[in-house]
C-alpha positions as CSV (number, residue, x, y, z in Angstrom):
1,M,13.7,31.1,-32.0
2,A,13.2,33.2,-28.8
3,V,11.9,31.6,-25.6
4,D,9.4,33.6,-23.8
5,R,9.6,34.6,-20.2
6,Y,6.9,32.2,-19.0
7,T,8.6,29.1,-20.5
8,R,11.9,30.3,-19.0
9,A,10.4,30.8,-15.6
10,V,8.6,27.4,-15.7
11,L,11.8,25.7,-16.6
12,T,13.7,27.5,-13.9
13,V,11.2,26.4,-11.2
14,I,11.5,22.7,-12.5
15,A,15.3,22.9,-12.4
16,V,15.3,24.3,-8.9
17,C,12.8,21.6,-7.7
18,L,14.9,18.9,-9.3
19,L,18.0,20.2,-7.7
20,W,16.2,20.5,-4.3
21,L,15.1,16.9,-4.6
22,S,18.6,15.6,-5.6
23,V,20.4,17.4,-2.8
24,G,17.9,15.9,-0.3
25,G,16.4,19.1,1.1
26,S,13.6,19.0,3.6
27,S,10.2,17.9,2.7
28,L,7.1,20.0,2.9
29,I,5.2,16.8,3.8
30,T,5.6,15.2,7.2
31,P,7.1,11.7,6.8
32,V,5.0,8.9,8.3
33,K,6.0,5.4,9.5
34,A,4.0,2.2,9.5
35,Q,2.8,0.8,12.8
36,S,4.9,-2.0,14.3
37,D,2.1,-4.4,14.9
38,R,0.2,-6.3,12.1
39,V,-3.3,-5.5,11.3
40,Y,-5.8,-8.3,10.8
41,V,-9.2,-7.6,9.4
42,A,-11.5,-10.0,11.1
43,G,-14.9,-8.3,10.8
44,W,-16.9,-5.1,11.3
45,I,-19.2,-3.6,13.9
46,D,-22.8,-3.6,12.8
47,E,-25.5,-0.9,13.4
48,K,-26.4,-2.4,16.8
49,G,-22.8,-2.3,18.0
50,G,-22.2,-6.1,17.7
51,F,-19.0,-7.5,16.1
52,R,-19.6,-9.4,12.9
53,L,-16.9,-11.8,11.7
54,L,-15.9,-12.1,8.0
55,P,-16.4,-15.5,6.5
56,I,-13.2,-17.4,6.1
57,P,-12.5,-18.3,2.4
58,P,-12.2,-22.0,1.7
59,G,-8.7,-23.4,1.0
60,T,-6.9,-20.5,2.6
61,G,-5.4,-22.6,5.3
62,I,-6.8,-20.2,8.0
63,A,-8.5,-22.0,10.8
64,E,-11.9,-21.2,12.0
65,P,-12.2,-20.8,15.7
66,G,-12.1,-24.4,17.2
67,K,-11.0,-26.1,14.0
68,P,-7.5,-27.0,13.0
69,A,-5.8,-25.3,10.1
70,T,-5.3,-27.2,6.9
71,P,-2.5,-25.9,4.6
72,A,-3.6,-24.8,1.2
73,P,-1.5,-26.4,-1.8
74,L,0.6,-24.0,-3.6
75,P,-0.5,-23.4,-7.4
76,V,2.0,-25.2,-9.7
77,W,3.0,-23.4,-12.9
78,Q,4.4,-25.5,-15.7
79,W,6.3,-24.4,-18.8
80,N,5.0,-26.3,-21.8
81,Q,7.7,-26.7,-24.5
């Protein structure tokens, strides 16, 4: 069975791309890096420009402003035999 030119061209492009990736050729996409600081989502700015705090979920161990933090218990998974 003869392989047509289109199939041969597509397979050649795939082979060249795989070879390029395996050799470690330069990327067409600029590499990005994560920022060094942590990001905390604490709220949002409303329509009037005021800052609105997100509600703190109960049992997360996160302290509300002015209140001490209480650690949340870890979930326990047991294997029943």
